[in-house]
Kinemage of the C-alpha trace (Angstrom):
@kinemage 1
@onewidth
@group {chain A} dominant
@subgroup {mainchain}
@vectorlist {calphas} color= white
{ca met a 1} P -0.173 0.157 0.543
{ca ser a 2} L 1.247 3.394 -0.779
{ca asp a 3} L 1.986 5.992 2.107
{ca pro a 4} L -0.199 8.805 2.884
{ca lys a 5} L 2.199 11.098 0.877
{ca thr a 6} L 2.005 9.583 -2.303
{ca arg a 7} L -2.153 9.371 -1.722
{ca ala a 8} L -1.987 13.010 -1.332
{ca leu a 9} L 0.369 13.652 -4.132
{ca lys a 10} L -2.014 11.221 -6.384
{ca glu a 11} L -5.173 13.276 -5.917
{ca ser a 12} L -3.947 16.500 -6.297
{ca glu a 13} L -2.990 14.723 -9.932
{ca arg a 14} L -6.230 16.017 -11.311
{ca pro a 15} L -7.099 16.687 -15.269
{ca leu a 16} L -6.999 19.673 -16.040
{ca ile a 17} L -10.334 20.360 -15.321
{ca arg a 18} L -12.883 19.478 -13.056
{ca arg a 19} L -16.544 17.326 -13.916
{ca ala a 20} L -18.945 19.481 -11.142
{ca glu a 21} L -22.511 17.929 -11.437
{ca arg a 22} L -25.338 20.675 -12.566
{ca phe a 23} L -28.528 20.833 -10.492
{ca arg a 24} L -31.348 22.837 -10.854
{ca leu a 25} L -33.396 24.870 -8.210
{ca ala a 26} L -36.901 26.317 -8.701
{ca val a 27} L -39.476 28.449 -6.981
{ca val a 28} L -42.686 26.988 -7.282
{ca gly a 29} L -44.730 28.256 -9.697
{ca gly a 30} L -41.502 30.617 -10.262
{ca asp a 31} L -38.277 31.464 -11.841
{ca arg a 32} L -35.585 29.011 -11.297
{ca val a 33} L -31.676 27.944 -12.398
{ca glu a 34} L -29.356 25.803 -13.615
{ca ser a 35} L -25.774 25.533 -12.321
{ca ala a 36} L -22.600 23.595 -11.514
{ca gly a 37} L -21.551 26.478 -9.290
{ca val a 38} L -22.299 28.400 -6.746
{ca val a 39} L -26.333 29.529 -6.186
{ca arg a 40} L -27.787 32.186 -3.746
{ca val a 41} L -31.197 32.797 -3.076
{ca gly a 42} L -32.213 35.945 -1.675
{ca ser a 43} L -34.613 38.799 -2.470
{ca lys a 44} L -32.464 41.666 -3.259
{ca glu a 45} L -30.579 41.734 -6.361
{ca gly a 46} L -26.955 40.442 -7.089
{ca asn a 47} L -28.422 36.726 -5.812
{ca thr a 48} L -28.142 33.733 -8.524
{ca leu a 49} L -32.150 33.558 -8.096
{ca arg a 50} L -34.001 36.564 -6.087
{ca val a 51} L -37.058 35.913 -4.812
{ca glu a 52} L -39.048 38.798 -3.483
{ca asn a 53} L -41.001 37.864 -1.134
{ca pro a 54} L -41.100 39.814 3.212
{ca thr a 55} L -40.201 35.712 4.686
{ca val a 56} L -36.875 35.834 3.069
{ca ser a 57} L -33.685 37.580 3.865
{ca arg a 58} L -31.693 39.531 1.784
{ca tyr a 59} L -29.284 36.624 1.043
{ca his a 60} L -31.299 33.483 2.274
{ca phe a 61} L -29.163 30.492 1.153
{ca glu a 62} L -26.559 29.199 -0.771
{ca ile a 63} L -25.879 26.172 -2.785
{ca glu a 64} L -22.471 25.036 -3.543
{ca pro a 65} L -20.934 21.663 -5.523
{ca thr a 66} L -17.659 20.830 -3.519
{ca gln a 67} L -15.301 17.576 -4.743
{ca asp a 68} L -18.086 15.427 -1.723
{ca gly a 69} L -21.315 16.967 -2.601
{ca val a 70} L -23.623 19.265 -3.393
{ca val a 71} L -23.992 21.475 -0.044
{ca leu a 72} L -26.988 23.635 1.583
{ca arg a 73} L -25.941 26.914 3.406
{ca asp a 74} L -28.124 29.275 5.036
{ca leu a 75} L -26.787 32.401 5.632
{ca gly a 76} L -27.767 33.410 8.916
{ca ser a 77} L -31.774 33.896 7.494
{ca thr a 78} L -34.293 35.225 9.659
{ca asn a 79} L -37.110 32.847 9.067
{ca gly a 80} L -34.929 29.455 8.060
{ca thr a 81} L -33.825 27.276 4.824
{ca phe a 82} L -35.921 23.363 5.921
{ca val a 83} L -34.724 20.811 3.279
{ca asp a 84} L -37.344 17.676 3.778
{ca gly a 85} L -39.297 19.208 6.586
{ca tyr a 86} L -36.381 19.656 8.628
{ca arg a 87} L -34.854 23.170 9.404
{ca val a 88} L -30.918 23.372 8.673
{ca arg a 89} L -27.951 25.041 9.302
{ca glu a 90} L -25.647 23.327 6.543
{ca leu a 91} L -25.885 19.901 4.950
{ca phe a 92} L -25.090 17.664 1.666
{ca leu a 93} L -27.990 17.850 -0.440
{ca pro a 94} L -29.549 14.685 -2.064
{ca gly a 95} L -30.465 13.789 -5.205
{ca arg a 96} L -33.659 15.192 -4.818
{ca ala a 97} L -35.014 18.102 -1.853
{ca gln a 98} L -38.253 20.058 -1.276
{ca leu a 99} L -36.581 23.344 0.013
{ca lys a 100} L -38.377 26.306 1.678
{ca ala a 101} L -37.271 29.672 2.727
{ca gly a 102} L -39.216 31.002 4.514
{ca glu a 103} L -42.329 30.461 3.632
{ca val a 104} L -41.436 30.345 -0.856
{ca ala a 105} L -41.165 26.637 -1.542
{ca leu a 106} L -38.350 25.870 -4.275
{ca thr a 107} L -36.758 21.840 -5.551
{ca tyr a 108} L -33.588 20.894 -5.530
{ca glu a 109} L -32.656 17.771 -8.182
{ca leu a 110} L -29.595 16.646 -9.881
{ca leu a 111} L -29.699 16.913 -13.344
{ca gly a 112} L -27.200 13.639 -14.118
{ca asp a 113} L -24.977 15.564 -16.331
{ca glu a 114} L -21.622 17.708 -15.793
{ca glu a 115} L -20.155 20.649 -16.542
{ca leu a 116} L -16.062 21.230 -17.020
{ca ile a 117} L -14.407 23.284 -14.747
{ca glu a 118} L -11.068 24.954 -16.067
{ca leu a 119} L -8.148 24.529 -14.202
{ca ser a 120} L -5.194 26.101 -13.984
{ca thr a 121} L -2.365 24.536 -15.206
{ca ser a 122} L 0.189 25.950 -13.125
{ca asp a 123} L 0.469 24.541 -8.698
{ca arg a 124} L 1.173 28.422 -7.779
{ca phe a 125} L -0.078 31.384 -8.345
{ca ala a 126} L 2.999 34.016 -7.137
{ca asp a 127} L 3.845 32.888 -4.073
{ca val a 128} L 0.818 30.907 -3.416
{ca leu a 129} L 0.851 27.004 -3.924
{ca gly a 130} L -1.666 24.409 -4.625
{ca arg a 131} L -2.237 21.707 -6.560
{ca ser a 132} L -5.196 20.456 -5.692
{ca ala a 133} L -8.282 20.527 -8.112
{ca pro a 134} L -9.925 23.903 -5.457
{ca met a 135} L -6.865 25.517 -5.779
{ca arg a 136} L -6.199 25.621 -9.496
{ca glu a 137} L -10.334 26.298 -9.596
{ca leu a 138} L -9.198 29.590 -7.815
{ca phe a 139} L -6.221 30.192 -9.641
{ca ser a 140} L -7.439 29.702 -12.946
{ca val a 141} L -10.073 32.554 -11.898
{ca leu a 142} L -7.173 35.435 -10.796
{ca glu a 143} L -4.752 34.198 -13.347
{ca arg a 144} L -7.974 36.412 -15.430
{ca val a 145} L -8.862 38.662 -12.967
{ca ala a 146} L -5.810 39.857 -12.032
{ca pro a 147} L -4.984 41.891 -15.733
{ca lys a 148} L -8.475 43.192 -15.475
{ca asp a 149} L -8.592 46.477 -13.253
{ca leu a 150} L -11.469 44.970 -11.206
{ca thr a 151} L -12.814 45.431 -7.354
{ca val a 152} L -12.037 41.379 -5.679
{ca leu a 153} L -13.832 40.362 -2.150
{ca leu a 154} L -11.167 38.134 -1.215
{ca glu a 155} L -13.491 35.131 1.483
{ca gly a 156} L -11.923 32.250 4.244
{ca glu a 157} L -10.859 31.391 7.340
{ca ser a 158} L -7.596 32.807 8.775
{ca gly a 159} L -4.291 31.756 7.720
{ca thr a 160} L -5.585 30.227 4.168
{ca gly a 161} L -3.152 33.019 2.498
{ca lys a 162} L -5.893 35.892 1.574
{ca glu a 163} L -2.891 39.087 1.881
{ca lys a 164} L -0.630 37.070 -0.142
{ca leu a 165} L -3.307 36.113 -3.038
{ca ala a 166} L -3.991 40.020 -3.339
{ca glu a 167} L 0.431 40.373 -3.078
{ca ala a 168} L -0.433 37.915 -6.497
{ca ile a 169} L -3.327 39.847 -7.870
{ca his a 170} L -1.453 43.209 -7.336
{ca leu a 171} L 1.887 41.580 -9.459
{ca arg a 172} L -0.053 40.360 -12.289
{ca ser a 173} L -1.936 43.117 -12.564
{ca ala a 174} L -0.722 46.985 -14.512
{ca arg a 175} L -0.059 48.103 -11.418
{ca ala a 176} L 2.169 46.101 -10.525
{ca glu a 177} L 4.991 49.047 -10.860
{ca arg a 178} L 3.193 50.900 -8.624
{ca pro a 179} L 2.454 50.197 -4.570
{ca leu a 180} L 0.477 47.570 -2.638
{ca val a 181} L -0.637 49.406 -0.140
{ca val a 182} L -2.330 47.339 2.794
{ca phe a 183} L -5.043 48.496 5.439
{ca asp a 184} L -6.085 45.809 7.882
{ca cys a 185} L -9.343 47.500 9.475
{ca ala a 186} L -8.841 45.253 12.583
{ca ala a 187} L -5.809 46.725 13.362
{ca val a 188} L -6.690 50.402 13.553
{ca pro a 189} L -8.716 51.976 16.552
{ca pro a 190} L -12.481 53.542 15.099
{ca ser a 191} L -11.973 56.879 16.480
{ca leu a 192} L -7.995 57.103 14.017
{ca met a 193} L -9.785 54.726 10.876
{ca glu a 194} L -10.957 57.650 9.038
{ca ser a 195} L -7.710 59.946 9.449
{ca glu a 196} L -6.025 56.401 8.238
{ca leu a 197} L -7.669 55.578 5.508
{ca phe a 198} L -8.257 59.246 3.814
{ca gly a 199} L -5.311 61.740 5.745
{ca his a 200} L -6.102 64.618 7.790
{ca glu a 201} L -5.177 68.289 7.687
{ca arg a 202} L -2.896 69.616 9.947
{ca gly a 203} L -5.471 70.965 13.080
{ca ala a 204} L -8.281 68.924 11.840
{ca phe a 205} L -8.109 67.497 16.387
{ca thr a 206} L -6.030 67.278 18.542
{ca gly a 207} L -2.768 65.931 18.153
{ca ala a 208} L -2.674 66.745 14.327
{ca asp a 209} L 0.167 68.954 14.573
{ca ser a 210} L 0.959 68.487 10.524
{ca arg a 211} L -0.904 67.338 7.166
{ca arg a 212} L -0.842 63.271 6.790
{ca ile a 213} L -1.653 61.255 3.532
{ca gly a 214} L -4.217 58.558 3.778
{ca arg a 215} L -3.753 54.965 2.381
{ca phe a 216} L -6.029 56.049 -0.639
{ca glu a 217} L -3.865 58.754 -1.743
{ca glu a 218} L -0.428 56.119 -0.682
{ca ala a 219} L -1.981 54.057 -3.219
{ca thr a 220} L -2.993 56.172 -5.822
{ca gly a 221} L -1.209 53.932 -9.918
{ca gly a 222} L -1.369 50.898 -7.517
{ca thr a 223} L -3.533 48.751 -5.539
{ca leu a 224} L -4.785 49.320 -1.567
{ca phe a 225} L -5.907 46.270 -0.110
{ca leu a 226} L -8.416 46.373 2.777
{ca asp a 227} L -8.052 42.898 5.363
{ca glu a 228} L -10.709 42.193 7.790
{ca ile a 229} L -12.775 44.179 5.845
{ca gly a 230} L -15.925 42.456 7.624
{ca glu a 231} L -14.316 44.780 11.052
{ca leu a 232} L -15.036 48.355 9.958
{ca pro a 233} L -17.475 50.217 11.486
{ca leu a 234} L -20.861 50.724 10.384
{ca glu a 235} L -20.499 54.183 10.278
{ca leu a 236} L -17.495 54.571 7.987
{ca gln a 237} L -18.791 52.323 5.530
{ca pro a 238} L -20.774 55.311 3.955
{ca lys a 239} L -17.729 57.447 3.588
{ca leu a 240} L -15.793 54.259 2.165
{ca leu a 241} L -18.635 53.691 -0.057
{ca arg a 242} L -18.454 57.102 -1.632
{ca val a 243} L -14.785 56.582 -1.771
{ca leu a 244} L -15.023 54.060 -4.107
{ca glu a 245} L -17.924 55.560 -6.352
{ca arg a 246} L -16.283 58.890 -7.318
{ca arg a 247} L -13.118 57.866 -6.674
{ca glu a 248} L -12.082 61.336 -4.741
{ca ile a 249} L -11.798 62.017 -1.232
{ca arg a 250} L -11.454 64.727 1.643
{ca arg a 251} L -8.901 64.717 4.507
{ca val a 252} L -10.529 64.966 7.779
{ca gly a 253} L -10.394 68.981 8.012
{ca gly a 254} L -10.095 69.496 4.669
{ca thr a 255} L -12.522 70.969 1.863
{ca ala a 256} L -10.175 70.156 -1.326
{ca val a 257} L -11.644 67.095 -3.072
{ca ile a 258} L -8.693 65.582 -4.209
{ca pro a 259} L -9.374 62.582 -6.863
{ca val a 260} L -7.373 58.416 -6.348
{ca asp a 261} L -7.217 55.736 -8.948
{ca ser a 262} L -6.162 52.658 -7.000
{ca arg a 263} L -7.744 49.303 -7.619
{ca ile a 264} L -9.228 47.935 -4.248
{ca val a 265} L -8.910 44.258 -2.944
{ca ala a 266} L -10.593 43.446 0.347
{ca ala a 267} L -10.308 40.304 2.255
{ca thr a 268} L -12.779 38.929 5.340
{ca asn a 269} L -12.738 36.102 7.692
{ca arg a 270} L -16.499 36.847 7.816
{ca asp a 271} L -19.271 35.673 5.152
{ca leu a 272} L -20.398 39.245 4.133
{ca ala a 273} L -23.884 38.090 2.883
{ca arg a 274} L -24.592 36.755 6.587
{ca glu a 275} L -23.532 40.347 8.176
{ca val a 276} L -25.387 42.036 5.359
{ca asn a 277} L -28.030 40.253 6.978
{ca arg a 278} L -28.272 40.720 10.620
{ca gly a 279} L -27.159 44.351 9.952
{ca ala a 280} L -23.733 44.477 10.364
{ca phe a 281} L -22.678 45.174 7.385
{ca arg a 282} L -24.210 47.719 4.480
{ca glu a 283} L -25.748 45.878 1.321
{ca asp a 284} L -24.692 48.768 -0.676
{ca leu a 285} L -20.764 48.713 0.257
{ca tyr a 286} L -21.446 44.574 -0.206
{ca tyr a 287} L -22.553 45.308 -3.810
{ca arg a 288} L -19.407 47.547 -4.827
{ca leu a 289} L -16.372 45.001 -2.797
{ca ala a 290} L -18.134 42.081 -4.469
{ca val a 291} L -17.576 42.411 -8.423
{ca ile a 292} L -15.528 39.063 -8.233
{ca arg a 293} L -16.220 37.176 -4.908
{ca val a 294} L -13.683 34.572 -4.368
{ca arg a 295} L -13.715 31.750 -1.832
{ca val a 296} L -10.219 31.044 -0.519
{ca pro a 297} L -10.846 27.198 0.818
{ca pro a 298} L -9.375 25.990 4.493
{ca leu a 299} L -6.630 23.404 3.720
{ca arg a 300} L -8.936 20.682 5.465
{ca glu a 301} L -11.097 20.891 2.299
{ca arg a 302} L -7.003 20.541 0.306
{ca thr a 303} L -5.285 17.935 2.330
{ca ser a 304} L -4.027 16.279 -0.746
{ca asp a 305} L -1.622 20.257 -1.274
{ca ile a 306} L 0.073 19.950 2.563
{ca pro a 307} L 2.938 17.752 1.123
{ca leu a 308} L 3.712 20.526 -1.374
{ca leu a 309} L 3.765 22.791 1.196
{ca val a 310} L 5.546 21.244 3.848
{ca glu a 311} L 8.525 20.216 1.667
{ca his a 312} L 8.542 24.145 1.160
{ca phe a 313} L 8.342 25.076 4.195
{ca val a 314} L 11.296 22.861 5.063
{ca arg a 315} L 13.371 24.519 2.313
{ca glu a 316} L 12.156 27.677 3.723
{ca phe a 317} L 13.238 27.558 7.359
{ca phe a 318} L 16.862 25.927 5.953
{ca asp a 319} L 17.339 28.909 3.363
{ca gly a 320} L 18.182 27.349 0.105
{ca asp a 321} L 20.159 24.142 1.790
{ca leu a 322} L 17.887 21.766 -0.840
{ca val a 323} L 20.098 18.798 0.501
{ca arg a 324} L 19.672 19.458 3.766
{ca ala a 325} L 16.048 20.491 3.057
{ca lys a 326} L 15.609 16.906 1.140
{ca asp a 327} L 17.063 15.039 3.641
{ca val a 328} L 14.465 15.977 6.382
{ca thr a 329} L 11.530 15.334 3.555
{ca thr a 330} L 12.860 12.334 2.351
{ca gly a 331} L 13.101 11.265 6.566
{ca ile a 332} L 9.572 11.881 7.718
{ca ser a 333} L 8.186 8.636 8.069
{ca glu a 334} L 4.596 7.288 7.325
{ca ala a 335} L 2.830 7.506 10.713
{ca asn a 336} L 4.693 11.393 10.468
{ca trp a 337} L 2.980 11.994 7.468
{ca gln a 338} L -0.685 10.333 8.308
{ca gly a 339} L -0.488 13.025 11.301
{ca leu a 340} L 0.195 15.916 9.052
{ca leu a 341} L -2.450 14.828 6.577
{ca thr a 342} L -5.251 13.913 9.018
{ca his a 343} L -4.964 17.297 11.554
{ca pro a 344} L -7.421 19.170 11.255
{ca trp a 345} L -5.384 22.399 10.867
{ca pro a 346} L -7.586 25.583 11.832
{ca gly a 347} L -5.248 27.932 11.665
{ca asn a 348} L -5.072 26.622 7.858
{ca val a 349} L -1.671 27.279 6.208
{ca arg a 350} L 0.175 29.883 8.839
{ca glu a 351} L -0.478 27.121 11.465
{ca leu a 352} L 1.172 24.506 9.166
{ca arg a 353} L 3.665 27.242 8.681
{ca asn a 354} L 4.847 27.979 12.553
{ca phe a 355} L 4.205 24.134 13.304
{ca ile a 356} L 6.902 23.097 10.857
{ca glu a 357} L 9.074 26.025 12.185
{ca arg a 358} L 8.816 25.216 15.697
{ca thr a 359} L 9.320 21.091 15.264
{ca leu a 360} L 12.529 22.007 13.000
{ca ala a 361} L 14.012 24.205 15.635
{ca val a 362} L 13.282 21.973 18.580
{ca ser a 363} L 13.781 18.552 17.127
{ca gly a 364} L 15.830 19.075 13.287
{ca gly a 365} L 12.858 16.930 11.515
{ca val a 366} L 8.842 16.620 11.287
{ca asp a 367} L 7.594 15.516 14.161
{ca ala a 368} L 4.001 14.403 13.426
{ca gly a 369} L 3.605 13.544 17.304
{ca asp a 370} L 5.008 17.323 18.161
{ca val a 371} L 1.326 18.655 16.493
{ca pro a 372} L -0.641 20.556 19.219
{ca pro a 373} L -3.544 18.451 19.884
{ca thr a 374} L -7.018 19.920 18.745
{ca met a 375} L -8.809 21.746 21.746
{ca asn a 376} L -11.095 20.254 23.844
{ca arg a 377} L -14.397 22.504 22.962
{ca ala a 378} L -15.969 21.820 26.067
{ca thr a 379} L -13.521 23.020 28.378
{ca gly a 380} L -11.735 25.642 25.942
{ca val a 381} L -8.409 23.973 27.024
{ca asp a 382} L -6.170 21.347 26.294
{ca asp a 383} L -4.948 20.356 29.941
{ca ser a 384} L -1.621 18.199 28.346
{ca ala a 385} L -0.773 20.848 26.303
{ca leu a 386} L -0.314 22.838 29.611
{ca ser a 387} L 1.825 20.186 32.125
{ca trp a 388} L 5.165 20.276 32.464
{ca lys a 389} L 8.190 19.141 34.978
{ca val a 390} L 10.156 21.412 36.709
{ca asp a 391} L 14.275 20.773 36.159
{ca leu a 392} L 16.063 21.554 39.279
{ca gly a 393} L 19.360 20.947 37.467
{ca arg a 394} L 18.699 24.611 35.939
{ca ala a 395} L 18.757 28.179 37.766
{ca phe a 396} L 15.500 29.696 38.761
{ca leu a 397} L 15.145 32.671 36.613
{ca glu a 398} L 16.636 29.888 33.159
{ca ala a 399} L 13.629 27.828 34.067
{ca arg a 400} L 11.519 29.892 34.940
{ca glu a 401} L 11.929 31.762 31.411
{ca glu a 402} L 11.638 28.599 29.536
{ca leu a 403} L 7.974 27.816 31.451
{ca leu a 404} L 6.940 30.979 30.849
{ca gly a 405} L 7.512 31.163 27.260
{ca arg a 406} L 5.867 27.477 27.079
{ca phe a 407} L 2.833 28.741 29.260
{ca glu a 408} L 2.306 31.723 26.036
{ca arg a 409} L 3.023 30.065 23.374
{ca thr a 410} L 0.756 27.511 24.208
{ca tyr a 411} L -2.198 29.929 25.492
{ca leu a 412} L -2.067 32.410 22.337
{ca glu a 413} L -2.112 29.642 19.888
{ca arg a 414} L -5.092 27.433 22.029
{ca met a 415} L -6.244 30.775 22.269
{ca leu a 416} L -6.349 31.589 17.813
{ca glu a 417} L -7.268 28.374 17.751
{ca ala a 418} L -10.948 28.740 19.400
{ca his a 419} L -11.546 31.905 17.761
{ca gly a 420} L -10.890 30.048 14.629
{ca gly a 421} L -7.349 31.586 13.439
{ca asn a 422} L -8.782 34.969 13.747
{ca ile a 423} L -6.565 37.423 15.579
{ca ser a 424} L -8.214 40.178 16.517
{ca arg a 425} L -11.531 37.958 18.518
{ca ala a 426} L -8.477 36.173 20.184
{ca ala a 427} L -6.735 39.502 21.023
{ca arg a 428} L -10.187 40.874 22.402
{ca ala a 429} L -11.536 37.225 24.252
{ca ala a 430} L -7.823 37.278 25.811
{ca gly a 431} L -7.507 40.890 26.947
{ca leu a 432} L -4.532 42.729 25.063
{ca asp a 433} L -4.077 44.396 22.271
{ca arg a 434} L -4.363 43.219 18.249
{ca met a 435} L -1.185 44.179 18.021
{ca his a 436} L 1.071 42.777 21.545
{ca phe a 437} L -1.100 39.750 20.572
{ca lys a 438} L 0.560 39.602 17.064
{ca arg a 439} L 4.084 40.508 18.695
{ca leu a 440} L 4.058 38.183 20.939
{ca leu a 441} L 2.289 35.178 18.907
{ca ala a 442} L 5.284 35.966 16.420
{ca arg a 443} L 7.885 36.119 19.807
{ca arg a 444} L 7.463 32.795 20.965
{ca gln a 445} L 6.958 30.861 17.813
{ca thr a 446} L 10.520 31.597 16.885
{ca pro a 447} L 13.444 29.136 17.341
{ca glu a 448} L 14.652 30.987 20.424
{ca gly a 449} L 11.088 31.450 21.622
């Protein structure tokens, strides 16, 4: 029998097309749609199937064909989504089903034919790697979109590589020679966000001792990456929308209208359609950002990419020493590959990278036995990870520093895992400033930490 790594590599050696089953979704007595892609249903424009009814939410549910089957997801609707009489949040659909969105009845059925989805011939998009079908499908979309001056919304869990994809889109565009400016909406206090984005004039507020250029002006001619756009305060969203529509800004405290020309790429680990439904994100701003909406798959949906990523991170760790890197990767046992491929990696590619760097620094090899166990959701902590032995042969201060470092690393990583890899939420739960949380985490994940 082949080892887990070989099986994973074979799974990634797919043809340059993906076969997706077509399905039909129809409102009883009304409109219908046939598709092999993602279909969204709701009462507002922008949905694939629009259903105007007071019991149907703006974005009610979506259906997405995957490699494992066709998935229905409720999008936080007010009146619920029902499949064959049962209210559901998410499930794999059978071949036929009776659906309800609020009080509106729909029928669903697989049609028995397939649609061919083109995949990229490359296993990388700039610095983002992936041989799996989901990633090569993503690359295929971005290869076509990047050269065009379209706004792109990247949706996906924390740690999936959205910032690297934004950089790759910029590098593949006609704006590549101009700046890529990053603005993290979760890292700036709400009171300073308008000034950071649009700039301010001298004397605009207490402490404004000089004029400041905002991110939009900095990005003129280039690309502005709005990370964690779901964290943007509701009161600032109309101002951002006006800038995106008019391509002009006014600095805080200023009267002059300043034209700006930057491509917008935004990213979020939230489902913004759900945020629209609950009133936390403006519907018109969502329309403006989701011109091209791309879902970045989590690592657990593309486990066949793990061998490729592990080998890449090992080479990075040894800084170009290919002989040593090859010795390490060829020395990974079948049991260790099995552990790497079956771990859920809630922190996604970021967590995998951190683990590879840590295990190489500590043991000189890749030992899946060092993978932190998945947190017990009931207790919120894995007790075994916090246990230690006291070495009485070491000086007090030295031993204390080692144990403190071990505690901090375990606490921060578990807190991050508990919040789905979302640094902003983990920091709030820990009672820490977001940047302080990130600095502590980075320091404790270095070889000497």
